[in-house]
N, C-alpha and C positions, 0 to 999 in steps of 0.2 A: 422605343427609347427611355432610356427611364424618364420620371415626372416629379420637376421637382414641388416642395410644398412650401411657398412661399409662409415669413411668418415675418408679424413684424417688430421690429427692433422694443417702442414702448419706452422710448429712451426722449426727453425735452432736454434742453440746454438750457442754463438760467446764466445768461450773462453777467448780473446786478445781483449784488447779496439782498437788498431788501426786497431783489421779484421775490428769488428762493425764500425768506420767509415769510412771502403771504402766502404761495404757493404749499407751504408745507402748515399752515394757518389751514388753509384751504383744506388741505386732503386732509388732513387731523379731525374736523369738521363733520367732513365729508364720514371720514370713519366710523368718527360716531355717532352717526346716522346709519350707513351700515350696520352698523350690533345692534342698533336700537332696532332695529329694521327686521335683521335678522336672528333675534332674539324673541323678537314678536313673534315670529313663522317661526321659529323651535315652539316654544310653546304652545302657540295654535295648533301644531302640526302633531304635538307627543299624545291628543288629546282626541274622542267625536263624540260627536253631540247626536244622538239620535232623539225623537220628539213622539211621541203618543198622546194622540187625538182623540176626536168621535171616528172618524177612523178606522183606527184601531181596535176599539168597543170603548171607550171610556164614553158615557151617558152625556159627559158636559164638561169642555174643555178646561171649567175655572177649578185648580185643584191646589187647594188651601190647604193643608198638610201632607207627608207622608210620615211611618213610621214602617215598622218593621216588627211581627211578633215573635215571637221562640222559635214558631212553629214554620219557622223562613217565609210567609207569605209580607208581600206590602200590602200597606193598606191605603185608599186612599179618599178624602172629599173633595167631593162633588157636590153642587147645586144642583142635583137628579140624581142623588144618592153617595151610600155609601161605597168603595168598590174593593175589593182583591184580585190580585193579582199573584199568579205564580211563575212567570216567563213565557208561557204560553199562551193563556189568555186572563181576561175580563173577566169579573165578577160580580154584578151589581145586587145591592141588596137596596130594597123601596119601600114604598108602604104599599105595594104591587103584587111582591112574593113575599114579605114577612110582616106579617097584623103586627108585631112586636115595636115597628118602625113607625111614629107617627106623622114624620115633617122629613122630604127628601135634599131637605136645603142644611148638609151640614158644613162642618167647619174648623172644626179642632179633635185632634187625637191627644191620645196621651194610652203607653202602656202596663201598667202594674208588672211587679219582677213573675206573679204565675205566668204568666203570659195573658189576662186578662184587658181588656179595650175598652178603652173607654170614647166615645165618640160624642162632641160637642155639636148643640146645633145651633140655628139661626131663631127656630121657635117652635122646636117641641121634642123642649128638658133633653134631657143627658141619656143617650144609647149605652148601654151595656154588652159587650160581649163576650162572651163564658164557659167552653166547654160545649162551643157551637150552637147552643141560645143567644137568644136576643131578647131582656128585655129595656127597656121606657122609664125611665124615672123621671115625676115634672113636679110643678107647686103641688098635687094632691101629697105627694110621698116628700115635702116637706123642702123642696126646692124651691130660692127664694125667686125666681123665675124662669121660666122656658125657653129664657132670649139667655141663651149661654154668652161671654162676650170673649174669655179665658182661662187656658190651666194654670196654673202656675204655684211656688212655694212660697210661705210668708218663710221670713228672716231666717227664723230655726231649720227651714229647710222641708217642712210639713207641707205633702199639697191639700189645695184647693181649688173648689167651681169659681172661677165667678161669670157671674150672671150682671142683668140691666137693673136689679133689686138689690145686687150687693154680691157678699162670697161666703164662700162657707164649705169647712174643710166632708169630704167624703167618706165614711169611713164603717165600714159592716154594712151598706147598704142603706145610713144612716147619716143625713145633713145634717153639721152643727157649724152656727153664727162663729165666722174669725172676727178675734177684736183687732177692731182699729191698729192701735200698736203689733198689731204682728206683721204689718202691712204699712212701713211709715212713708211718707215721702213721695206717695202715689204712685207708690211702684218703681220708684228710679234710686231701686237697687237690685246687684249681683250677689250672691253665695258662689263663689268661687271653688271647684276642687281642692284646692288646698283647704279652704275652712275656712277664708277670710272672709269679711263682708264688706261692700261698696256700696254705698249711697255716692250718687252724681245730681246735678243741677248745675244752675246755668253759668253758676260762682268756680264750680271744678269738682274735683273728685275727694273721698271723705274714705279710706282708708283704717275699717278696723278687724284687729286681728284676734284670734280666739285665741288666747291671751287679754283679753279687753281692750287694751292698746291703739289708741286709735292717730293719723298722720292726715293731714290736711295738702290738698294740690292744686294750688291758685290756675288751675285750667280755664280760662271761657271755653264752654263751649255754646257752637252756630248750630244750631239745628236747622227742623226745619220750622218749628217755633215755639213757645217756651215752654212746652210741654213735653223739650227734648224727643220730641216722635223721629221715630228712626233710629238713638242713641242702643248702641250694644253693647257690651259689654264682653267679652272674651279671656278666658285663662289659657295657654297653652303649656303645655307637658310641661316644658322650665321654668314655669312660674312666671311668663312675662302676659303683662293685662294690655288686649287688645280694645281699642272702640276709637271712632270714628266723630268728625264734623264733617260740617263744608269749611272746613279751613285744611283737611284733610286728613290722617291718621296718625295715633298714637301709640307708642309701644312703651308702659310703663313697667320697669324692675327697680325691684331692692334702692325708689324713688328717685331714679334714672329716667328721662322723660326721651323718652327721640319722637323727632317728626317727621311726617312723610309729609312730601308734597306731590305738585305736579316734575319734578325734580326727578322724582323717582320713578315717576309714571300715574303718582296717584289723578283719576281722573278726575279737573275742576268741579268744584259746585254740588257735590252729590255726596251724603250719606252712606258713607261704608261699612254693612255690615259685617264682622265675624263670626261664621257658619261654624268651621272646624277648621280639625290640624289635619296635616297627609300625615305618613309616616315618615315620609323624608321633612319633614318639618314646614313643609311647606302652606300657607292658610290663605281658604278660598272666603269671600265673601260676597254678599252681593248686594245690589245699590239699587238708590232711588227703595220704593215703597211699593208696597203692593200696588196701591192704587198711582205713583207717582214714578213714571217710567225712568229708569235708571238709563245706566250705562250697559249693563251684561251683568257675570261672572266678573270677579277678579281677583289675579291668583299673587300672591305675594311667595313668593320666594330669595334668597342670598343676597334683599336690599334692593330686589327691583319687583314692581309692579305690572300685571299686563294683564289688557284686557279682552276677554271671551264674549264678542256679543253675536246682532246678529247675521255678518259677512263667517261668522264659524260655526255659522249650525246655530245656536241658540233661536229656538222659537218667538220667546216674548222678551222683552226686557223691562213688564210687571212681574216681578219674581216675589214669591217666598218664601221660600227655606233652601236648603240645602239639606239631605237625608244620608246618612252610608248606611246602604247593606251589610253584610256579615260577613260581602266574596270583596268590600270596597270600592262599591262602584256605586259613585254618586248620582243624584236623584235631586233633582231641581223643576219646583214646581209654581208653577205662572199662575195668573191672574186670566186668563185670555188667551192659554196654547196649547192646552192639556201640562203632559209633565215630560220634561225631559232628562234625560241617560246623559253622562260623563262616562267617558271610560280609557282611560290610557291606550294610543297607542303604537306599537315598534316595525311597526313597516314604517318605512317614509317613500314613498314614491316621489320618484324624479322626473319633469318630463321633459315639453315642450317649452313649459310656464319654468325652467330650469338650465336653459338653451340648448337641450336636443332636438337634434336636426331634423323626428320625425318621432312619430309613438309608435310606431309598427317598429318593436326593436326585435333578433335576434340571437346575433354571437355577441354575446359581453368576453374580454379577460383582461387582467390587470400583468402590467409589464411588471419587468422587475424594480421599474425607477416608480414604482408606487400608481402610475396612472392606469387608469383604467376606462377601456375603447369599449366603444358601442358600438354596432353594428346595424343603420336602418338601414332601410327603404328607399330614404335618398341620402344617402351617404352615411360616413365616420365621423362620429364622434370623437372625441377626446374629455375625462374627469377632471380637474384640478381645482387644488385650493377652492371644492365647495363648488365648484360648478362643470357646465360640458359646455364647451367652445368644440368647434368647426375642424373637423381636421379631414375635409374633404379630400377628393384623388380623381382626379376628369381625366375619360374617357381623350382616345385620342379626335372624336367629333365632339372633343368640348362637352360632355354632359356625367354627371355626378355618377362614378361610381358606385353599384348597390352591393356593403360586405356580404357575404354570405357565412365566411368563415374566419376565423382569428388564430394565427399561432406566436407563438415568438422562441427559438431559439436560446438556448442558454448563453451565446453571447451576446444576444442582445437584440438579434435582426428580426424585424418582424414582419412575420408573411399576413395577407389576406386573399383572399379568394373571392369570388366572382362570381358573374349568374354566365358570362360569353362566353366561358373555356378561360378567362384571363386569371390570371392573379399576379401577385405586387409584393415587393419584397422592399424595407424600407431600409435602407441603409445609408447612415451618415446622413441624414438628413435628407434625402432622395428618395423617392419610390421609382421602381424598374419592373415595367413592366413583363410577363412573360405569358403566352398563349396555348395551351393545348391543339390548338389548328381546329377546333369546334365550337359548338354551342351551350357545350354543357355547362351545367350550374354543380360549385364544389359546394360542397357539405361541410370538409371535416381536414384536416394537415393537420401531419404528424411527422417527428424528425427520431427516425432511431437513431440506437448509438455507434452504429457502421452508419452512418451520415445518411441513412437516402430518403426520400423524400417520397411519402407520398399521400397523393388527396385520391378525397371518396368525394367519387360525380356520384348524376344522377345515368351516369351509363358506364361505368364500370371505377375500376381501381386502377392511377397512374401510378406510377414508381417512377423517381425522378435520381439521377445520378450525376453528380458535377454540371448544376442549374440545368439539366437537358433531359430530355423523353427517355428513360428506358426501357420498361414494360408497360403493357396496359393488361391489364385480366377483367375478365368477364363471364357471362355465366357459357361464351365457348368451352373457359378455362375451367371451369368446376365453381363460380360464385354459384350460393343457389338465388343472387339478385343483381343485376347495373347498378343499385339504390343503394351505394353507398354510402348509411349517416354517420357514422361514429369510427376514430381511431383509437389505440387504447394497447398504449405495451404494460405490461404490466412488469411488477417488480420480482419478476425471474427471467424477464427482457423477450418473454412470448407479445407478439404481436394480434390481436383482437379485431375482431372485425364486426360491426350490425350495419346489418342487414334490415330492407325489407321484404330479405327473402326468409331469416334467420339470426341464427349466432354462429361468426368463422371464427376460424381459429389456421394464421400460417404455420404451416409447416416448414422444417429447412428446407434450403436451395437445392436442389436435386445437380446431375454434372454440368450443366444448362444455365445453373441460377438463373433456375426456373421456383418460383415458388408454387406449394401444391396446401391444399385446402381441408381441414375436418371442416364440416358444418354442421349445425345441431337445430334443431325444429321442431315444427312441436309435435311429431314422433319422437322424437328423443322425452319431453318432457316443456320442452317452454312452453313459457304460459301465452307467448302469442312470436310470429317469425318478426311484426317488425318494429323493429330494436332503435331505441332511440337512446337509450342513455347506456353507459358500463360505470361503474365504481367497482375498483377493490380496498376493501376496509383494512386494520393492521393484523387481522388474521388470515390476510389469504385468498379471505375469500371473493369473490369472485358474484356482484349483483347486477343484476340482467334488468332493462327498465323498459316495457315496451308501449307503443302506441295504444292500444285498446285492450294488451289483457290483465294486466297487472303489471305488478315484482316478484322477480327469481332471481331465488339462489343457486349459488353456483357450487357446491364442493364435493369433495372425494368421489369428481365423477357423476352426482348426481346433482335433477332439480328441482327443487321445492318452491312451489308460487302461490303467490298469497296476491288475494282479490277482493273486494267488494264482501264477498259472504262472509270470509276470517274476518273482516273486520279493517280492512283499509278503506278508504275515503273515496276513493277513484281508485278507476283500473287503468288511465293515463298517470305516467310515468316519465315526465320529459328530462328531467335533468333530476342530479339523484348527490344532495352536497350533507358531511354531517357538520354537527358542532364538536365546539368542543367537549359537550353532558354525552357525547357517541348515540344523537337523535338523527335521524336520517329528515331532511326536511325536500320534499319533493314536490315539485312545479307539475299542474296538469292542467286540460283548458275549462275547469271550474274554480281555480285559485293555487293555493301552495298546502300544502299536508304533514303534521311530524309522525313519524311516529317512533320507537324509539329502538335504538336496533338488536338492546338484549330481549326485549319481545320479541321482536324477529324468529332470531335462535333459538329462543323455549320455544313459543309455536312447532320451526322445522324439528325441532327435537320431541315435538311431543307432551312439553312439560305445560301448556297452556291449552287450552280448543279458541284462542279469539284475540285477536292483537288489537288496540285501541288505537286509533288515531284522530289527529285534531286537525280540525280545517281552517281553513281564513282566507278571510279576502275582503269585500269594501271593508269592513266595519274594522278590517282590524289597519286601515290602512293603502289599502288597493289602489288605484284611480282604475282598474280595471282586472278581473279573477281571470282572464283566461290568458295564460301563460303561455307561451309560444315556444319549440323546439327544434327538435331535425337541421338545426347550425349549428358547429361547434364552435365556442363553447355555451352552452343553454343555459349557463349559469354559473356563476365560480363562487369559491371565497375568499376574500380577500384577508391577505396579510392581520391587519387588526381583529379579524374573526368575525366580518360581518360574509350576507349571506346575497348574492347580487344575484336575480334572475330576471329574464327578458319576459315581458307582456306587450299587451298589442297595445298600451296607451304606457312608453313607458317601461321605468324600470323600479325591481318591485326589490326595496333594499333591508333585508330582514338583520334585526341585531337580537340574537341569539339570548345573549343576557340580560337584554330587557325584557323579557318574556315571562311573565310568571306563572308561577303552577301555581294552580286551582287547591289546596291542601284539604277545600270544605265538600264532605261528604253533602252533598241534597238530600235536604228532608223529605222524605216520601209521605204522601200523608192521601189517606182512599176519600173520595170528595164525593163520591154519591154509590148507592148497593141500588139497582132494581131490581125482584122478583116477576118474571111475565108482565116488564113495564111499567111495575109502579114500584113510584119508591118508599125503602124503606128506614126504617133505624137500625141504623144497622151499631152504636157507639159500644152495645153489649154486645156484636157478634146476630147472627143471622140463627132465622128457621125457616127452613123450605118444609112445606109439608107435603104429600102425597103427590097431592094432586097439582101442588107445580114444579114446573121443569126450568125457565129461560131463567138463568142468572148473568146481570150484567155489571163490572164493577168499574166505575172511571176512580183515575187514581192519578199521582204529578208527583212530580221530582222538582222539586225547587232549587231552579239557581236562574242567576239572572245573567251566568257568561256563558255565551254559547247557548240557551236552554232548549233550540233545537237538536245539539248533539248532545241531549239527555239521555242516559238509557240505560233500559228495564231490563230486568230478572224474574221471575216467579216460578212459585211449587208449591204442591196442594197437598202439603206436610196431613198424613192420615191416606194418600194415594199413592204420591208420589213423591221420592225427595232426589228428582231429578230437578237439577232448575232448566225454563228454557229462555229463548232469548230470547223479546221483543221489540229489540231497539230500541224506538223511540218512541212505542205504540203507547197510545193512555188509556188505552180501552180496553177490557175482554170482554169477553162473553162464549158463556158453559149454556149449552143446550139442555144438558141435563147432567144429574149426579148420582151414585149409588145411596143409599140410604148409608149412613154412619157419621160421623163427629170427627171434622177436619178443620184444617187450619191453611187459609188462604194464606200467604206469603208473597212480599214484596217487595222488592231491592232495588237500586237506581244508586249508578256513577255520573261524574259530572265530566265535562269534553274529557277532560283531563284523565278520565281514568278511575277518580277515585271514586272507591266504592263505600257507600253506606249500608254496611253489610248488614246493621239490625231491624233496616227500613220499620215497614206495619205489619202486623197481623191482624188478621179477621177473622174468629171463628165464623163455624156455618156448621150449625145441625140439621140435617136429613130425613123427616120421619121417615120407616118406611107404612107400606099403608096395611091396613089389617081393619078385616070384617065386626069378627065379635069375642071379647073374650073368653068365654068357656071355651072348654075342651073340643066339648060335641062340635057346635059350630064352627070349630074353627079347623076341626077335622070334616065336616062335610063341604066348609070351603073349599078345600083343599082338594078333597077329593073330586069338588066339580070342575074346581079350577085344571085341573089334570083332564078328567073327560075330556074339555074345550079345549084345552091345549091339545091333545092327543086329533080329538077333532080338527082342530086348526090346521093340523102341521099335516095332516092326510090330505086336506083340502085345497091348503098350500101347495104343498108336492106336485101335486096333479093338476094346480093353476098353471105352477114353473116346468111341468112336463109338455100340457100343452101349449105354454106360449114361446118354450125350444122346437117344439114341432111346430108353429106356426112362426120363429125366427127362421128355421133352417129352410122350410117351401117356398118362403119368401126370397129369401137369399139363394136358394139355385133359381127360384124363378130368374130375379133381377140376376144371374151368373150363367140365365141361361139367353136376356136379352141380349145381354151386351156380347155372350159369344157369337151371338146371329146382328144384333150389329156390325160385332168386328168380321165377321164374314160376307156380307151388306156391302163394308166398307171396300175389302179388298176387293171385293171385286167389281165395285165400281171403279177403283183406281185402275187396277190392272187390267180390267175387259172395256169396259166404259170409254174413261178415260185413253186406255189407247186409242179404241177406234178411233175417238171425236180428234185426236191427236192427226192422226193416220189423214181423215180427212180434213186437215187444215195443213198438214203437208202437202196431202195432193192439190186444195187447193191455188194455195201455196207456190205448188212444182208449172201450174197451169197460169196462175199468172204470167208470170217469167218466161214461160213462151209467146204467149200472145205481145201481141203488136197494142200501144200507148195506146189506137183508136178504134180497138177492135171492140165491142160491145159487148161483150162476154165477159171484159175485166170485172163490170160490175156485177153483175152476180155470183161472178165469183172471190171478187172482195167480198162480198155483203158474207158469204159461206164463209169465208177464210174469220171474217168480226165476230159470227156467229156464233163459229169449233171454239171460236178462245171465250167468247162468253159463257159456252156451255162444259169448258173445260175446269173455270175459276168454279161455278157451282156444283161442276161433279165435285168438284175437291173441299169444298164449305161444307159439300153435305156431307162427304166420307167424314173427313175431319168433328164432324159434329157426332154424327155417330160412333165416332171413334178414336177420338184423339192421340191420333201417333207420339208428340210429346212427350206423353207420359208416361213410356215407355223408353225413349231416349231418356228427356234433357230430364219428368220425375215431377215428382209432381207441383212442388212452387213453380222452377220457369214454365212450364205449364196452364198451371192461372194465372200468372202473371202474364204471359202471354194470350190468354181470352181475354182478360181485360184487359191489356193493349189497343187488340182490334176493337175490344169495344169500346175504349174510352175514341177509336180514329173514324167512328164509323157511325157510331149513334149520335142521334141531337140530346140527350140526355149528359149532360154534365158528368162522368165516371174520376172518382179519386181514390186510391185503392192505394194498400199499405199492408202486402204478405210478408210475415217475413218467412225463415228457413223451417220446414217442416219436413223436409222428405228423411224417411227411415221414421217417423213416429209412428203410420198407418200399416200395416200391412197391403203388400199388391191389391190385393183384391178390394180393401177398406179402403185401400186409393181412390178406384174407380165408382164406388158410391158416395164417397167421399166429394168426389167432383164432378158425380149427376144435382148431388144439394145443390154445392155453389150455381153448376151451371142453369137450371129449373131456378134460385131466384132470380138471377139478374135478369133471365128470359122473362119470368112475371114482372119486372121491374124494366123493361123495355118497351113490353106489349100491353101493359095494364094500369098502370097508374099514373101515366100523363106527367110525369115529373121533370123538372128540370136542372133537380143535382141529385147525383145518384154517389154512398160512399159505401166502402167492401175495404171489412181487412183480417187479416188470418191470423193468426196471434196464437201462441205457447205462451200459458201462465201457470206455474208449478203443475207440471206435465197434465194439464188440459189443452183442447184444442178450439179453441173460439172462433166462430165463425158466424163475423156480423157485417148484414146488410140492409142501410137505409139508405131513404130516398124521402122530399121533400110534396111526394104526389099527392094527387084525391085523398089513398087511404079507403080503408073499407071498415065494415063491421066483420068479426073477427067469427061469432058463434054462428052469425047469420051464415055467414061463406061454410062454413062447418056442414050446417044441418041442408046445406040449399042444393036441389039436386042439379042445379046446372053450376058448380062449381067447378066444374074437370077434376082432374087426379090430381095437378101440380102440389092442393095440400096434402092431399091423402099419400102420395111420394112422395113428400121431402119424410114428412113424417114418419111413415115405415121403413125409410133407408135410414133414418137417424135410429131407430127403434131397433136394426140391424145394427149397426154400431154400439149400441148398445149406452146411445147421449140421450143428451135430453134438447129441447128444442120448446121457444118462444117466439108466437107472433104479438108486437105490441102494433096498432093501427085504429086508426079511426078514421071517421070521414072527413075531409076534408084536410085531415093533420099530418099524409101520411102515412109510411108504416115502415115498423124497424121490426126485423127477422136474429135470434139469436139463437145460437147452435153450439154448444157444449161437445163434445166428446173425446173420452177418455182413452190411453193409449194402447195399441192391437193387443192380445196378446201373443204371442211367440208361441 
């Protein structure tokens, strides 16, 4: 029967005019309050605050000043050193590692136009960092005092250094006293960008223009004290002068004064310090003073002030200043809680706090009237007027229906799929219930132009005609899988199915009106058979998203695949949505990522070798990075262009128009160069001597927008002109270089794929070895080298020949052993096993022939049970001699079978991880590798006295790596190798590894367990 959903009318009837007026006034007040709350939430939701403290690498949590130098680095002052930050790591300079620094208590920072950094200390003078070199100036150099108080400018705009004993100009390394006339009124003046000079005191503000015209504004300033502590003037781009006192915030323009108070959102009894202006005209203020707690950050925009405090992520209310970097990030320094980074967010998350029925969301659909429905694990929700409300459906048992699929017809009829083979249709405000007659889960619903409704389920494809079940299709009818995740109709009218067995195209019906299928799988070039998303672009190209294999492009009958190796952020593609700028937005288990469609096309056509994808997650506004898919629609593009993705914690709403494109290429810097692990000065290049080999280069690309996604390429000019991609690796190691002159060239790209093509270069000179300079000595040396080389090569050839003979002998010996084991195992299983089985059967026959009281039953029972034990023992011995699974199931399954049995039977707790390695080794090498694993595990069981053991078999860059580790008693490895009582265990392992041309390492100490690592390359074909 149809199930109706009741709706509240929301109507109140007022009988009297006075009551209507009161109600209207109350509603107005509530509306204003609600608007203020919503405005405040909107502002705070637009930004994210991240904090950096000693937990992240700062030496101390008091950050007094922050500046950015032209080379891209951020520099911070703390009371335990000067700090440099590149977005990836903090580097601390202090008295311990930099002798030129005389005090760790840094207060002030200033950057000169040429990049010189000035750092003022509390008691150690002025430290200058220029061209990679530190120098500190003290009273011995003419500084009035080693206690610095401020960096400032006089009325003419000339820079000075303020100390406890006076102020001095600092020019060309010299200190000159500042006349008192140049700093009037105890520093209470401000030179604005427009050239005006503003003087202020407790009586008001005086303006002196560039042509010496003066004007006084009688504004009594109420500050923390008579010294006007906490008053700061700031001029914006429009020429407005901003300042604040304890009574409010003032804006002065062309002689007109506007005062903002609590009515506009100004916090009461707090001095606000205007710090900087955003590109959109918004003004940021700090509140309080570094030693007087305020309310946090205050944001002004369009006549309203909004506060961001600890509840929005600010680490402290003791703020110093705000600094904007070249990428428009805002950095807030605090007295006691480190450094804060303020970034805009463009992803808005809607969850249960916004009225959603449950956090776990799957299908999302926008209807033609603009409503957005979200199916959750606890029912259906609808988004209207900025908030979710319940649109719950209950079944006959009065239980809430979980929505697994949503679909709307052109006439506005809404369909909903559920988990128990039921589906519902909303017509005229009432839900009608239908059933498939089983417990299938409906993943997707679609109605074609002919009026045929198709349901994709975990038990096949269902066709409905005239509200009746017409046909069911399963694997018996040609589907590659009964799990049908998505149904899509392209612009030509063709129906495509995404299943967990591949991509399917419905062909035309035959004379019995039954569909047939064309199936595409990995054998046809598809990235993976687990299909989760289908999308057709405006060129008619079909894009296929998979659960675990990446993205596929299907055009002209050919698949082109895109994976992590090609630049895709993740191989999960749960939904594909395209914005108005031709960017694909893709959801996966690790968040949402963006990739430009034209880049995908260029890669497919071979015009570029890599694509760039940008990932977004919690720092961008998501509550949970795990997106959901497999239930349709798994994401939508609404009529206003926003993208809605379901996640494990609500809905992530992306506004592509709010996404800023970072056009700033990251500065690239080489930070350290080591030769034979010794740091060298590299500013003018490096020289590697003939007896030096190991070169390490550590570099960075400076970007504070998704620094973990900065990518690098390098080349060695003079050796190769080809670029090598190293992704986000920030350190390279070169074991050797040929003689000659080369240039190491490193470049970097930010997260948006903008490359710094210039990068940075390092000149490398490698000196060739030589002995003497005379021709005779040189010729004699060359002759000696030739003789030694010849003898060496002959000796090497002989050693290689003997080694090959030894390896061949060992291999044949092992093959002979394995052959004999196989023969014995076969005979034991086929002969001895059969006889034991016959004995058991005869015993059972005898038991069945005797009465219950016959005394012989006891003996026959013991014979039967003993025979069973003997049969199991024979099977176990046969298996150890030659595991039959190796030939039938492959090496991977055989190892898993062995470890599973050991795990279930051994007293030691085994944890294992086995990757698929079938086909990596030849059949002969597989049994050798199996014996290595078997021997190591047997050693653990017999000798280790361990409680836990860990076994892993993995493939890493065409290297098979076996690791066996335990927490047992351990042993002395060197003593075991030379001991005559050590047995053949270690020798057997070593011999087998040598046959496989591999390497192994045994790490163990008495009482510290044992770790065995074996590495083997791919078998030669």
